[in-house]
C-alpha positions as CSV (number, residue, x, y, z in Angstrom):
1,M,-41.5,7.1,21.6
2,E,-38.0,7.2,22.7
3,A,-37.0,5.4,26.3
4,T,-35.7,8.0,28.8
5,L,-32.2,7.2,30.3
6,T,-32.4,5.6,34.1
7,V,-29.6,6.7,35.7
8,E,-28.6,4.5,38.8
9,P,-27.9,5.7,42.0
10,L,-24.0,5.8,42.6
11,S,-24.6,4.7,46.2
12,E,-27.6,4.0,48.0
13,S,-27.5,4.2,52.5
14,N,-30.6,3.0,54.5
15,W,-31.8,2.7,58.3
16,T,-34.9,1.5,60.1
17,G,-36.3,1.9,63.1
18,E,-39.2,0.5,64.3
19,D,-42.5,3.0,66.8
20,A,-39.9,5.4,65.2
21,T,-40.1,9.3,66.2
22,I,-39.3,12.1,64.4
23,A,-36.4,12.9,66.4
24,Q,-34.9,9.5,65.5
25,I,-35.5,10.1,61.8
26,E,-33.7,13.7,61.6
27,R,-30.6,12.0,63.8
28,E,-30.5,9.1,61.4
29,L,-31.2,12.0,58.3
30,A,-28.3,13.5,59.5
31,R,-25.8,10.6,60.5
32,L,-26.3,9.0,56.8
33,R,-25.9,12.4,55.0
34,I,-22.5,12.9,57.0
35,A,-21.2,9.2,55.8
36,S,-22.7,9.0,52.3
37,S,-19.6,11.2,51.5
38,G,-17.1,8.6,52.7
39,E,-13.8,9.5,54.3
40,D,-11.1,11.9,53.1
41,A,-13.5,12.8,50.1
42,Q,-15.3,16.1,49.1
43,P,-19.1,16.1,50.7
44,N,-22.3,15.2,48.7
45,L,-23.9,18.2,47.5
46,R,-27.7,17.9,49.0
47,T,-29.2,20.4,46.6
48,S,-33.1,19.5,47.2
49,V,-35.2,21.7,45.4
50,M,-38.5,20.7,47.4
51,T,-40.1,18.0,49.6
52,H,-42.1,15.7,47.5
53,I,-44.6,14.0,49.6
54,A,-46.4,10.8,48.0
55,W,-49.8,9.0,49.3
56,V,-49.7,5.9,49.1
57,P,-51.8,3.5,50.1
58,A,-50.6,-0.3,50.0
59,Q,-52.2,-1.3,46.7
60,W,-50.3,1.4,45.1
61,Q,-47.0,0.8,46.9
62,V,-44.9,-0.9,44.4
63,A,-45.6,1.4,41.4
64,A,-45.2,4.0,43.3
65,E,-41.9,2.9,44.1
66,E,-41.1,2.4,40.6
67,T,-41.6,5.4,39.7
68,L,-39.9,7.3,42.7
69,A,-36.6,4.8,41.3
70,G,-37.0,6.3,37.5
71,M,-37.1,9.4,38.9
72,G,-33.1,9.5,39.3
73,E,-31.4,12.5,39.9
74,R,-34.1,14.8,38.1
75,H,-35.5,16.4,40.6
76,P,-33.0,16.8,44.0
77,S,-35.8,16.2,47.3
78,R,-36.6,15.0,50.4
79,T,-39.5,12.7,49.3
80,L,-41.6,11.8,52.2
81,L,-43.5,7.7,51.3
82,L,-46.5,8.1,53.4
83,V,-48.5,4.5,53.9
84,P,-51.2,4.7,56.0
85,R,-52.0,1.1,57.3
86,P,-55.0,2.4,59.7
87,E,-56.5,-1.6,60.3
88,K,-52.8,-1.7,62.6
89,D,-52.0,-0.9,66.4
90,D,-51.1,2.7,66.0
91,G,-47.8,3.3,65.7
92,L,-44.9,4.5,63.0
93,D,-42.7,2.6,60.7
94,A,-39.4,4.3,59.1
95,L,-37.5,3.7,56.4
96,V,-35.1,6.4,55.8
97,S,-31.9,6.4,52.7
98,I,-30.1,8.1,51.1
99,R,-29.7,7.7,47.5
100,C,-26.6,9.9,45.5
101,F,-26.3,9.9,42.0
102,P,-23.0,10.9,40.5
103,V,-21.8,14.2,39.2
104,G,-18.7,15.0,37.8
105,E,-16.4,14.1,40.7
106,R,-19.0,14.8,43.5
107,A,-22.6,13.6,43.6
108,V,-26.4,14.8,44.6
109,C,-27.9,13.3,47.1
110,G,-31.5,13.2,48.2
111,E,-33.7,11.4,51.1
112,V,-36.5,9.5,50.8
113,I,-38.1,8.8,53.8
114,E,-40.8,6.0,53.6
115,L,-43.2,6.0,56.7
116,E,-45.9,3.5,57.2
117,L,-48.8,5.3,59.3
118,R,-50.5,2.7,61.4
119,G,-53.8,3.2,62.7
120,R,-54.9,6.3,64.4
121,V,-51.5,7.6,62.9
122,A,-53.1,7.9,59.3
123,E,-55.7,9.7,60.4
124,A,-52.7,12.6,60.7
125,P,-50.8,12.8,58.3
126,A,-50.1,16.7,58.9
127,S,-48.9,16.1,62.4
128,I,-46.0,14.0,61.1
129,V,-45.4,15.8,57.4
130,L,-44.8,19.1,59.4
131,P,-41.6,18.7,60.9
132,L,-40.0,17.4,58.1
133,L,-40.7,19.5,55.5
134,I,-37.2,21.5,54.1
135,S,-38.0,25.1,55.4
136,D,-39.1,27.7,52.1
137,L,-39.2,25.3,49.6
138,P,-42.2,24.3,47.9
139,V,-44.1,20.9,48.8
140,F,-45.8,18.4,46.4
141,C,-47.9,15.6,47.1
142,R,-48.7,13.0,44.2
143,W,-51.6,10.9,46.0
144,R,-51.8,7.5,44.9
145,G,-55.5,6.5,43.9
146,E,-58.3,8.2,44.0
147,P,-58.6,11.3,46.8
148,P,-61.4,10.1,49.1
149,F,-62.7,14.0,49.5
150,G,-64.0,15.3,52.8
151,S,-61.3,13.1,54.9
152,S,-59.2,14.9,57.7
153,E,-56.3,13.8,56.1
154,L,-56.9,14.6,52.4
155,E,-57.8,17.8,53.8
156,Q,-54.6,18.0,56.4
157,M,-52.5,17.2,53.0
158,V,-54.2,20.1,51.3
159,D,-53.7,23.0,53.8
160,V,-49.6,21.9,53.6
161,V,-49.5,21.2,50.3
162,D,-48.7,23.6,46.9
163,R,-49.3,21.6,44.5
164,L,-51.7,18.5,44.8
165,I,-50.7,15.2,41.7
166,V,-53.2,12.9,41.3
167,D,-53.5,10.8,38.1
168,S,-58.1,9.9,37.7
169,Q,-57.5,7.6,35.7
170,E,-57.1,5.8,39.0
171,W,-59.8,6.7,40.1
172,D,-63.0,4.4,40.3
173,D,-65.6,7.1,40.0
174,L,-64.5,10.6,38.4
175,R,-65.5,12.8,40.7
176,Y,-64.5,16.5,39.0
177,D,-67.2,17.9,40.8
178,E,-65.4,17.1,44.0
179,L,-62.2,18.3,42.8
180,A,-63.0,21.7,41.8
181,Q,-63.5,22.5,45.4
182,V,-60.2,22.3,45.9
183,F,-58.6,24.5,43.4
184,D,-59.0,27.6,45.4
185,R,-57.4,25.9,48.4
186,V,-54.4,24.3,46.5
187,A,-52.9,23.8,43.2
188,V,-53.6,20.5,41.4
189,S,-51.7,18.6,38.2
190,D,-53.5,15.9,37.2
191,I,-51.3,13.0,35.3
192,A,-54.5,11.5,32.9
193,W,-54.2,15.2,31.1
194,R,-51.1,15.6,31.6
195,R,-51.1,12.5,28.9
196,T,-53.7,14.2,26.9
197,E,-50.6,17.4,26.1
198,S,-49.9,15.9,22.7
199,W,-53.6,15.7,21.1
200,R,-54.1,18.5,22.3
201,F,-51.1,20.3,20.7
202,A,-52.6,18.8,17.5
203,L,-56.3,19.7,18.4
204,A,-55.0,23.7,18.7
205,R,-53.6,23.2,15.5
206,E,-57.0,23.0,14.0
207,W,-58.0,26.0,15.1
208,P,-59.9,28.4,14.0
209,G,-61.8,26.3,12.1
210,I,-62.6,23.0,14.0
211,A,-65.1,25.0,15.7
212,H,-67.6,24.2,13.1
213,R,-66.7,20.5,12.7
214,E,-68.0,17.4,13.8
215,I,-65.8,16.1,16.2
216,E,-66.0,12.9,18.5
217,V,-63.3,11.8,21.1
218,R,-62.6,8.1,22.3
219,G,-60.0,6.7,24.6
220,T,-59.8,5.6,27.9
221,R,-62.5,7.1,30.8
222,A,-60.5,10.3,32.6
223,E,-58.6,11.0,29.5
224,A,-61.2,10.9,27.2
225,T,-63.5,12.9,29.3
226,L,-60.8,15.9,30.1
227,L,-59.9,16.1,26.5
228,H,-63.5,16.3,25.3
229,G,-64.8,19.1,28.7
230,W,-61.5,20.8,27.1
231,L,-62.8,21.2,23.8
232,S,-66.4,22.3,25.1
233,A,-64.7,24.9,27.2
234,R,-62.3,26.3,24.4
235,L,-65.0,26.0,21.9
236,G,-67.8,27.0,23.4
237,R,-69.9,24.2,22.7
238,P,-72.5,22.3,25.0
239,L,-71.0,19.4,25.9
240,D,-73.8,16.9,24.0
241,D,-72.2,18.8,21.0
242,I,-68.6,16.6,20.8
243,A,-69.6,13.0,20.6
244,L,-67.4,10.5,23.5
245,A,-66.3,7.4,23.7
246,E,-64.7,4.5,25.1
247,A,-61.5,2.7,24.1
248,D,-58.1,1.7,24.8
249,S,-56.3,4.5,23.7
250,V,-57.2,8.7,22.6
251,G,-58.4,9.0,19.7
252,V,-59.9,11.4,17.8
253,Q,-62.2,12.1,14.3
254,L,-62.9,15.6,12.2
255,D,-65.9,14.9,10.5
256,G,-65.6,11.7,10.1
257,E,-62.0,10.9,9.9
258,D,-59.7,9.6,12.1
259,M,-56.9,12.3,13.9
260,P,-52.8,11.4,12.7
261,R,-52.1,9.3,16.0
262,P,-49.4,12.7,17.6
263,R,-46.1,11.1,18.8
264,P,-46.1,10.7,23.0
265,L,-44.0,13.3,24.3
266,Y,-43.9,11.1,27.9
267,A,-42.5,7.5,28.1
268,T,-43.1,6.7,31.4
269,P,-44.6,7.0,34.3
270,S,-41.2,9.0,35.8
271,D,-41.6,11.1,32.8
272,L,-45.2,12.5,33.7
273,L,-44.5,12.4,37.3
274,S,-41.1,14.6,36.6
275,A,-43.1,17.0,34.1
276,E,-45.6,18.2,37.0
277,L,-43.0,18.6,39.2
278,D,-41.3,21.7,37.5
279,Q,-44.6,23.7,36.8
280,F,-45.4,26.0,40.1
281,D,-48.1,27.5,39.1
282,R,-52.3,26.9,39.0
283,D,-53.2,25.2,35.4
284,R,-55.9,27.0,34.7
285,M,-56.8,25.4,31.3
286,Y,-56.7,21.9,33.0
287,E,-59.4,23.2,36.0
288,E,-61.8,25.1,32.8
289,A,-61.7,21.3,31.6
290,V,-62.8,19.7,34.6
291,R,-65.6,22.3,35.6
292,S,-66.8,21.8,32.2
293,A,-66.5,17.4,32.1
294,A,-68.2,17.8,36.3
295,R,-71.2,19.5,34.6
C-alpha cells in the first residue's frame, strides 16, 4: 500500500462567530478571500468544483476533520461541516476558514464552513445549507455514522444534494432495505463498497468459470455483505448458495482455496472519500448489490 502525499496549506485564515447568521457567514467569507491574497499579490484562484457537505455527529467530528485535512487541494470546494447538537439551546455557531494550497506562483483556495446546529436548528439543515450552496455546481453529502432513515434532517438533505455518501461499516445495523428506497431520489455511494473494489476486479478475472465454483466470502460485516450480494446478483445464484463469514479483513475462497489478496487501491480515508467525490453518475452495480444483500 502506497502512502498518499499530503500537501500542507500555504495559508489558512479563520473567523469564528457565535449565534451567527447566514449573512454574517457570507460577509466573512468574502473578507477572508480578499485577505488571503495579501497586499500586492496576484489574487488567489477560487476554483470550487462542488459544494461538499458533511453531516458529522459529535462522535465523528475528529475523524471527519482528519479526513478533510488529508484531502489537500484534490477537490477545491466549499465544504460545509454540519455538527448537529440537538441537546443544546437553539442557535448556530460558525467557524469559517479559507485554506490555500500552492499552485505555481499563486494558490488554489477552498472554503471550509464548520457549523454547529444547536437545538431545533439541527432539525432544519436545509434552511442553513441552501443559501450557502455554490450555484450550478454539484452537491455531495458525506453522512457520518448510521443515517436516521425517515428523519426530517435526512429527508431534507436527500432533497438538497446530488450524491449521498455513506460508509455502512459505520452502522450498527445494515439497513440496506431502507437505503435502497432512496436510490431513485439521489445517487448513493458507500465507502464500504469502495473498499471492495480491488476484490471485485480480482473476482471478475475468474469469469465465467466462477459461476460453477464453490465460493466463500469473509470479512468485516458491511464489506463482506456487499461483496456477497454482488456475487449473488452477478452470478444469478441464491445468497445461501455462496458462503458468508465474518473476519477482520476481506478474503475469498474458491473451491476451498484462498484467493491471493489483491493490492488495496486506496491508502487512507481521504483517498476513499476523494474517489467518491470523483463519481457523478448512479452506481447501478452497487445498487444491485445492495438490493441483493437486503433480500
